[in-house]
N, C-alpha and C positions, 0 to 999 in steps of 0.2 A: 590686520597687519601688525607684526611684532614691533615693540618699542626699540628703536635703534640704540645701540650701546656706545657710550663714550668711555674710552680708556684713557686715564690721565696719569702722567708720570711727573713726579715732583722734582723740585730743585735739590741740589746737594745740600745736606744738612737739615732738611725738613722732613716731612712725611706726607702721606696722602691727605691728612686733615687740612693741609694748606689750600685745598680746593673746595672746602665745605661751602663757602658762600656762593661760589660759582655753580657748584652742583645743585644747590637749592634753587638758584635762579633759572636753570634750564629744565628742571623737573616740572611736571611729570612727562613731558614730551620725550625726554631722553633718559635712558637708564645709565647711571654713573658708576664706573668701576675705577677706583683709585687705590690700588694696592701699594704697599710700601716697597721701595727698592731695597736691594740687598744692603745690609748694614744700617738701615734706617728704621725708625719707628718700632713697629712690632717685630722687625727682623734685625734688631740692633744687638743681638747676642755676640759674644766674643768671636765665635767662629765666623759668623756672617760678616763681621766688621773687617776681618782680614781678607774677605773675598769680594769687597765692594768695588770691583773693577767694572768698567763699562761693558766689557764682554760678558761678564756674569749677569749684569742687569739686563742686557739685550736677550741673552739666552733664556732668562727666567720668564720673559713675556711672550715670545713669539707663538708658542703653542696655544696660548689663550685667545688669539685673534681669530675672529670669525665674522667678517664683514663689519668691523668696528670703525668708528671715527676715533683717531688717535690724537692725543694732545700731549705736549711736553713743555715744561717750563724750565728754562736755563739748562742745567745738565740734563734734566729730563727730556728736553727737546732733542739734544744730541742722541740720547739713548733711543728716543722715539723714532728719529730718522733712521738710525742704524737698524732698528727692529723692523720698520716699515719696508726698508729696502730688502731685507732678508726674508720677509714673510712670503708665503705662497700668494699667487695672484688672487686678488679679490678679498684677501684676509683683512686688508686695511683699506677702507673706502676713501678716507681723507686724512690729512695731517695738518695740525696747527702747531707752529713753533713760536713760543712766547719768550722773548728776551733771551734768545739762544745764540751763542757765539758762532761765528762762521767756521771756526776751527779751534784746536787747542793752542795755547800759548805758553811760553816758558814761565810767565808770571803765575800760571795756575799751579805748577809744581812748587813755586816759591811759597805759595800760601800754605803748603803742607809743612814747611820747615819749622816754624815756631812750635807747632804741636809735636813734631818729631823730636825736637830738641828738649822739650819739657815733659812730654808724656801727658800733657793736659790741654784741654780746650780753652783754658782761661785766657791765654794771650791773644786769641783770635775772635772771641765772641763780640766784643764791642766794636773793633774795627770792621767786622763783617756787617754788623747792623748799620754802621755809618755808610758803608758802601751800598747796602740794599735800600736804605731809606734816605730821606732828606737828612743832611748832617745834624740838623737841630732836633729831629724827631725822636731819636732814642731816649733823650732825656724826658720826653713827654710821656713815656711809658703807656702807650696806647695798647689796646688788646692785641693788635697785630704784632707789635714789637714784643710784648710779653710772650706771645706764642713762639715767635722766632727765637727769642733769647732762651726760652725754656728748652726748645728742641736742640739748639746749638750746645747749650750747657750740658745736656744729657747725652749728646752724641758720643759714641765710643771714639776715642782719638784715632784708632786704627782705621775707622771708616773715613774720617776726614783726610788722613794721610793717603790712603790707598786711592780714594776717589779722585782727589785733586791730581795726583801723579798720573793716574790713568787718563783723566780728562785732558791733561797737557799733551797727550799723545794722539788726540783725536785729529784725524787727517782732513776733516772738512768735507765739502760737497762736490769737489771737482769731478770725482767718479761716482760718488754716492747719489748725486742729485737726479741723474737720469732714471733711476729705479724708483723714485718716489711717486706716490699718488698725487691727486690734486692737493696743493699745499698752500696754506695761508700763513703769512708771517705777521706777528704782532709785536709791537714795541711800546715801551713807555717813553714819552718825549723827554722826560727828565731822568732817565736811567743812567746812573753813574757807574754801573757795573758792566752793562752791555748796551752800548749806545744804539740808537736807531740806525746809524751809519754802519755799525758792525752787523746788525741783523740784516740790513738791506744788502750786504755783500753776499748773502746766501742766494738771493733771487736769480742772478744771472746763471747760476749753475743748476737750477731746477726748472726743467722745461715746462712742467705742469704747475708752476707757481702762479697763483691767480691774483695776488696782490700783497700789499704790505700796509697794514693798518697801524697808525701811530696814535696812541692814546694821550691826549693833552694832560699835562700836569701829573703824569704817572711816572713812578720810579720802577726799579727792578721788581718790586713786590706788588705790582699792579693787580695780581690775582686776589689780593685782599680788599683793597679800598676801591677798586674799579670793577668788582665782580659783575654788577648788573650791566655795565657797558660791554664787558667781555662776553657776557651771555648773549646780548643782542647781536654783536659782531659774529659770534660763533654760530648761533642758530641760523642766521642768514646764510652763512657759508655752507653749513651742513645741508640746509634745505636745497640750495642751488645744486650742490653736489649730488644729492639724492635724485633730483629731477633730471639730471643729465646722465644718470647711470641706468 
């Protein structure tokens, strides 16, 4: 029997490396595929930065799906949901949405404005870290925070602007949810960016939603410091999904 593939889509501003600890925790049982979204990481060239819309991110991924377990974190969750709904039947076996908002909000577009006004990421790096982590943590300069600060600092400003403005237009799950495969929601109990209540608002719109796991003492970037717990939750969900298909 072939090793099942997990495709992981990262948060706005980061890259596929944000899943490294989690990928290590679920191997060798699952093969991990975490490519960078348009405008991010290895795809952060000037041209890609101007094309970092959700539609482009979705279109980039669908053709690669072949019976995969799909995972998305934050913006990556919304992209994953759109991609799963648009993919051919059976192309996506299951979906995990981590710290993913139930829809786009005007505040998302507002996050683009300091960068649009200055042409620089400098005004938003530290405020973003404070939103993603405990307010006291950025000063601690942990490996996770250094990683996120480095990715944000090096992100093309046009990626930030385009992606946030596009995310603000995300219509949510009222129509999308019925097309999704078995879906698990995961939140950090202390997430200041996307609260468990916001993530939980997705569930009524997804007929095949199987549950909502809330990880204690975890913030928006739970994929770093709670990777082992996420691996346990995910593997249990994937195994159940595989047994039922």
